[in-house]
BALO-633609 format. One line per 4 residues: their letters; for each residue z, x, y of C-alpha. Coordinates in Angstrom, 1 decimal, always signed. Layout:
N
a) Z/X/Y; ...
//
This chain:
346
madp) -48.3/-30.4/-65.1; -48.7/-26.8/-65.0; -52.0/-25.0/-64.7; -52.4/-22.1/-66.7
alpt) -55.2/-19.8/-67.3; -56.8/-20.7/-70.4; -57.9/-17.0/-71.4; -54.0/-15.7/-70.9
llwe) -52.7/-18.6/-73.3; -55.6/-18.1/-75.9; -54.7/-14.4/-75.9; -51.1/-15.0/-76.4
vllr) -51.9/-17.2/-79.2; -54.3/-14.5/-80.8; -51.3/-11.9/-80.4; -48.7/-14.4/-81.6
vgki) -50.9/-15.1/-84.7; -51.6/-11.9/-85.5; -48.1/-10.7/-85.6; -47.3/-13.5/-88.0
tlfi) -50.1/-12.9/-90.3; -49.4/-9.2/-90.8; -45.5/-10.3/-91.5; -46.8/-12.9/-93.7
algv) -49.3/-10.9/-96.0; -46.7/-7.9/-95.9; -44.1/-10.2/-96.9; -45.7/-12.2/-99.8
slan) -46.9/-9.0/-101.3; -43.5/-7.5/-101.5; -42.0/-10.7/-102.4; -44.6/-10.8/-105.6
llva) -43.8/-7.5/-106.2; -39.9/-8.1/-106.4; -40.8/-10.9/-108.8; -42.8/-9.0/-110.8
fglv) -40.3/-6.3/-111.0; -37.7/-8.9/-112.4; -35.1/-9.0/-109.2; -35.3/-13.0/-109.6
eria) -34.0/-12.8/-113.2; -31.3/-10.0/-112.4; -30.1/-12.5/-109.7; -30.4/-15.7/-112.0
vlsr) -28.4/-13.8/-115.1; -25.1/-14.9/-112.7; -26.0/-18.6/-114.2; -24.3/-17.7/-117.6
yltr) -21.0/-17.4/-115.6; -21.5/-21.1/-114.8; -21.9/-22.7/-118.0; -18.1/-21.9/-119.3
panl) -16.0/-23.8/-116.6; -18.8/-26.3/-116.8; -18.0/-26.6/-120.4; -21.5/-26.0/-121.6
peev) -22.7/-23.7/-124.1; -23.5/-20.2/-123.3; -27.4/-20.5/-124.1; -27.8/-23.1/-121.7
gsai) -27.6/-20.5/-119.1; -30.8/-19.0/-120.5; -32.6/-22.3/-119.4; -30.9/-22.2/-116.2
ltta) -31.9/-18.3/-115.7; -35.5/-19.5/-116.6; -35.6/-22.2/-113.6; -35.3/-19.0/-111.4
astt) -38.5/-18.0/-112.5; -40.5/-21.1/-113.6; -39.1/-24.7/-113.2; -41.4/-26.1/-115.6
agyg) -40.0/-23.8/-118.3; -36.3/-23.9/-117.5; -36.7/-27.8/-117.4; -38.6/-27.4/-120.6
mlae) -35.9/-25.5/-122.2; -33.1/-28.2/-121.5; -35.5/-30.8/-122.7; -35.6/-29.1/-126.0
fres) -31.6/-28.5/-125.9; -31.2/-32.6/-125.5; -34.1/-33.4/-127.8; -32.1/-31.2/-130.5
gvld) -28.7/-32.8/-130.0; -27.4/-29.5/-128.3; -26.5/-31.8/-124.7; -26.0/-35.2/-124.8
drat) -27.5/-37.3/-121.7; -24.2/-36.6/-119.6; -24.2/-32.9/-120.4; -27.9/-32.7/-119.9
lvav) -27.8/-34.4/-116.1; -24.9/-31.7/-115.5; -27.1/-28.8/-116.6; -30.0/-30.2/-114.7
tint) -27.8/-30.2/-111.5; -26.0/-26.7/-112.0; -30.1/-25.5/-112.1; -30.5/-26.7/-108.6
ffgf) -29.5/-23.2/-106.7; -31.4/-21.3/-109.2; -34.7/-23.2/-108.9; -34.0/-22.4/-105.2
vqhi) -33.6/-18.7/-105.7; -37.1/-18.2/-106.7; -38.7/-20.1/-103.6; -36.2/-17.8/-101.0
ftfy) -38.5/-14.8/-102.5; -41.8/-16.8/-102.8; -41.9/-18.7/-99.6; -39.0/-18.6/-97.2
apvl) -38.8/-15.2/-96.9; -42.2/-14.0/-96.8; -43.5/-17.3/-94.9; -41.2/-19.2/-93.2
ipil) -39.2/-16.9/-91.4; -42.0/-15.1/-89.9; -43.2/-18.2/-88.5; -39.9/-19.3/-87.2
glev) -38.7/-16.4/-86.1; -35.6/-14.2/-87.6; -32.8/-16.1/-85.8; -34.0/-19.5/-86.4
glay) -35.7/-18.7/-90.0; -32.5/-17.2/-91.4; -30.1/-20.0/-90.1; -32.5/-22.6/-91.7
vgar) -33.1/-20.6/-94.7; -29.0/-20.1/-95.0; -28.8/-24.1/-94.4; -31.2/-24.9/-97.3
agvs) -29.4/-22.3/-99.6; -26.5/-23.8/-98.8; -27.3/-27.4/-99.6; -28.6/-26.0/-103.1
lait) -25.2/-24.3/-103.5; -23.5/-27.1/-103.0; -25.5/-29.5/-105.4; -25.0/-26.4/-108.0
ltgl) -21.2/-26.3/-107.5; -21.1/-30.3/-107.6; -22.7/-30.0/-111.3; -20.1/-27.3/-111.9
laga) -17.5/-29.7/-111.0; -18.8/-32.6/-112.5; -19.2/-30.4/-115.9; -15.5/-29.2/-115.8
vlls) -14.5/-33.0/-115.3; -16.5/-35.0/-117.1; -17.8/-32.9/-120.1; -15.9/-31.9/-123.5
ernv) -16.6/-30.7/-127.2; -18.1/-34.3/-127.7; -21.4/-33.7/-125.2; -22.1/-30.7/-126.7
drea) -23.1/-29.1/-129.9; -22.6/-25.2/-129.6; -23.7/-24.5/-133.3; -27.2/-26.3/-132.6
artv) -27.4/-24.2/-129.4; -27.7/-21.0/-131.0; -30.8/-22.1/-133.3; -32.6/-24.0/-130.1
eadg) -32.3/-21.1/-127.7; -35.4/-19.1/-129.3; -37.5/-22.1/-129.7; -36.5/-22.6/-125.8
gara) -37.2/-18.8/-125.0; -40.7/-19.5/-126.8; -41.3/-22.5/-124.8; -40.4/-20.7/-121.6
nggd) -43.2/-18.1/-122.2; -45.7/-20.6/-122.8; -45.8/-20.6/-126.5; -46.3/-24.5/-126.6
gsga) -47.9/-24.6/-123.3; -45.4/-27.0/-122.1; -44.2/-24.1/-119.9; -46.9/-23.7/-117.4
daad) -47.3/-25.5/-114.3; -49.4/-25.0/-111.1; -47.2/-22.5/-109.5; -47.2/-20.2/-112.7
ddad) -50.9/-20.3/-113.2; -51.7/-18.5/-110.3; -52.6/-15.4/-112.3; -54.4/-15.6/-115.9
dhpe) -53.0/-12.2/-116.7; -49.7/-10.8/-116.7; -49.7/-7.0/-115.2; -47.7/-4.6/-117.2
tpre) -48.0/-1.0/-115.2; -46.4/-0.4/-112.0; -50.1/+0.3/-110.6; -51.3/-3.2/-112.1
klre) -48.0/-5.1/-110.7; -48.6/-3.6/-107.0; -52.2/-4.5/-107.0; -51.8/-8.0/-108.4
svrk) -48.9/-8.5/-105.6; -51.2/-7.6/-103.0; -54.1/-9.5/-104.1; -51.3/-12.5/-104.1
glak) -50.4/-11.7/-100.5; -53.7/-11.6/-99.3; -54.8/-14.6/-100.7; -51.5/-16.4/-99.7
trdi) -52.3/-15.3/-96.2; -56.0/-16.5/-96.2; -54.9/-20.0/-97.0; -52.1/-19.9/-94.1
vprl) -53.9/-18.2/-91.2; -56.7/-21.2/-90.7; -54.5/-23.6/-90.0; -51.9/-21.4/-88.3
vliy) -54.4/-20.7/-85.7; -55.7/-24.3/-85.2; -51.7/-25.6/-85.0; -50.8/-22.6/-82.7
vait) -53.6/-23.4/-80.3; -53.0/-27.0/-80.0; -49.2/-26.8/-79.6; -49.8/-24.1/-76.9
llta) -52.3/-26.1/-74.8; -50.0/-29.2/-75.1; -47.0/-27.4/-74.1; -48.8/-25.8/-71.4
yydl) -50.6/-28.9/-69.8; -48.1/-31.6/-70.8; -44.2/-32.1/-70.6; -43.2/-33.1/-74.3
aelt) -40.3/-34.9/-73.2; -42.4/-37.3/-71.7; -45.0/-37.8/-74.2; -41.7/-38.3/-76.9
aaad) -39.6/-40.6/-74.6; -39.8/-43.3/-77.1; -37.9/-41.5/-79.5; -34.6/-41.2/-77.3
plaa) -32.7/-43.8/-79.6; -33.2/-41.1/-82.6; -32.1/-38.2/-80.0; -29.3/-40.4/-78.5
atgl) -28.1/-40.9/-82.1; -28.4/-37.5/-83.4; -28.4/-35.0/-80.4; -31.7/-33.8/-81.4
paaa) -34.7/-33.6/-78.5; -37.1/-36.5/-78.6; -39.9/-33.9/-80.0; -38.0/-33.9/-83.1
vpvi) -40.0/-36.8/-84.0; -43.6/-35.6/-84.2; -42.2/-32.4/-85.7; -40.4/-34.2/-88.6
avyt) -43.7/-36.2/-89.0; -45.7/-33.4/-89.4; -43.0/-31.7/-91.8; -43.1/-34.7/-94.0
ldtt) -46.6/-33.8/-94.7; -46.6/-30.3/-94.8; -43.5/-27.6/-94.7; -45.3/-24.9/-93.4
ngal) -47.3/-27.0/-90.9; -43.8/-28.5/-89.4; -42.8/-24.7/-89.1; -45.8/-23.9/-87.3
vlap) -45.4/-27.1/-84.9; -41.7/-26.2/-84.4; -42.2/-22.6/-83.6; -43.6/-22.5/-80.1
lvee) -41.4/-25.3/-78.9; -38.3/-23.2/-79.7; -39.9/-20.6/-77.7; -40.4/-23.3/-74.8
glft) -36.8/-24.2/-74.8; -37.0/-27.8/-76.2; -35.0/-26.6/-79.2; -32.0/-24.4/-79.8
trta) -31.3/-23.2/-83.0; -28.8/-25.8/-83.7; -31.5/-28.4/-83.1; -34.8/-26.5/-84.8
vatm) -32.5/-26.2/-88.1; -31.1/-29.6/-87.9; -34.7/-31.1/-87.2; -36.1/-29.4/-90.1
llgg) -33.3/-30.4/-92.4; -34.0/-34.1/-91.7; -37.4/-33.6/-92.3; -36.5/-32.3/-95.6
ivsf) -35.1/-35.8/-96.3; -38.2/-37.5/-95.1; -40.4/-34.8/-97.2; -38.2/-35.3/-100.3
avst) -38.7/-39.1/-100.2; -42.2/-38.6/-100.2; -42.6/-35.8/-102.8; -40.3/-37.9/-105.0
fkrs) -43.2/-40.4/-105.5; -45.8/-37.7/-105.5; -44.4/-35.3/-107.5; -41.1/-35.7/-108.9
ipfq) -41.4/-38.4/-110.6; -44.6/-37.6/-112.8; -42.9/-33.9/-113.3; -39.8/-35.5/-114.6
ygiw) -41.1/-38.2/-116.7; -43.4/-35.9/-118.0; -40.5/-33.9/-119.1; -38.0/-36.2/-120.0
gaef) -39.8/-39.4/-120.4; -39.6/-42.6/-118.2; -36.1/-43.6/-118.9; -34.1/-40.4/-118.7
gskv) -36.5/-38.9/-116.2; -35.4/-42.0/-114.0; -31.9/-41.1/-114.2; -32.8/-37.4/-113.2
vavn) -34.4/-38.4/-110.2; -31.8/-40.7/-109.3; -29.0/-38.0/-109.4; -31.7/-35.2/-107.4
talk) -32.4/-37.7/-105.0; -28.7/-38.9/-104.5; -27.4/-35.3/-104.1; -30.0/-34.1/-102.2
viwi) -30.1/-36.6/-99.4; -26.0/-36.5/-99.5; -25.8/-33.0/-99.1; -28.6/-32.3/-96.7
avfv) -26.9/-35.0/-94.3; -23.8/-33.1/-94.8; -25.5/-29.9/-93.5; -27.2/-31.8/-90.6
alvl) -23.8/-32.8/-89.2; -22.6/-29.4/-90.0; -25.4/-27.5/-88.1; -25.3/-29.5/-85.0
yapw) -21.5/-30.0/-84.7; -19.3/-27.3/-86.6; -18.5/-24.3/-84.5; -21.3/-22.1/-85.6
pl) -22.6/-19.3/-83.5; -26.0/-20.6/-83.1
//
């Protein structure tokens, strides 16, 4: 057991928290500014090129594009296509699967880049975000392949799609109220001028920082003191079977437990352990991916099922949840293996 000077430890925590706070405030503000000026939509326009090889009407690309800005609005447009007979159930499931990567795009700008990477550090942060992007892209490509193999003209009505697209666009803009969700209700107004967009982006950045910093301070102090006075390898020895099976440190168990409850807190717990040398970049990324599987299982019951049932109804919503869950678990497991055992320069 070490006996470090408490003031020195607290000073180190203060410096670390101050640095991360600055990066989060700047990052979130910049991310909101990029979203406000339509960068996400410019990236998501690529979705239109996926509809043809997947045997989907081109108009479905609008729903996929919209998902990059609002998951609820994008799903609402797809629900409109299904209800209007543009897509049958099989084609709708393919479209939902292709949606995955473009739903992930918005989180790169609003969470991963401005929040998670500053907490984890550049190397671990980029490696983790790259792995999550790979998972999402793999699921989208799975949907693309499924559409190419399983869909034909019998599964879509291209003439009806042209009529429905306008209604879907209205829904995406909140015309009937169904395109609004908690993530999109952060601001009641929609700034138009560059100055208004800048002011609103800074406001959101500061608000997000205020939300994160208190728990960031508490967790960093707790973890710093814990790693300074105790050997975590001994405290987590009960997890040795998991370590033996996966090659992860035994300390991965408490990290996964916290990650299951909250992604940001999981990253906050993990970051000091990487600095202490308990985790390499490989094991840190694999631990968070495994935490993502457990977290996803929990969030399915808390958020995904109510959301999908609200969009599609219980019967078809259950199919969407089942497909999403199966593909995410399978591909995350594949990427855990790749991260741990493939010859990456990590």
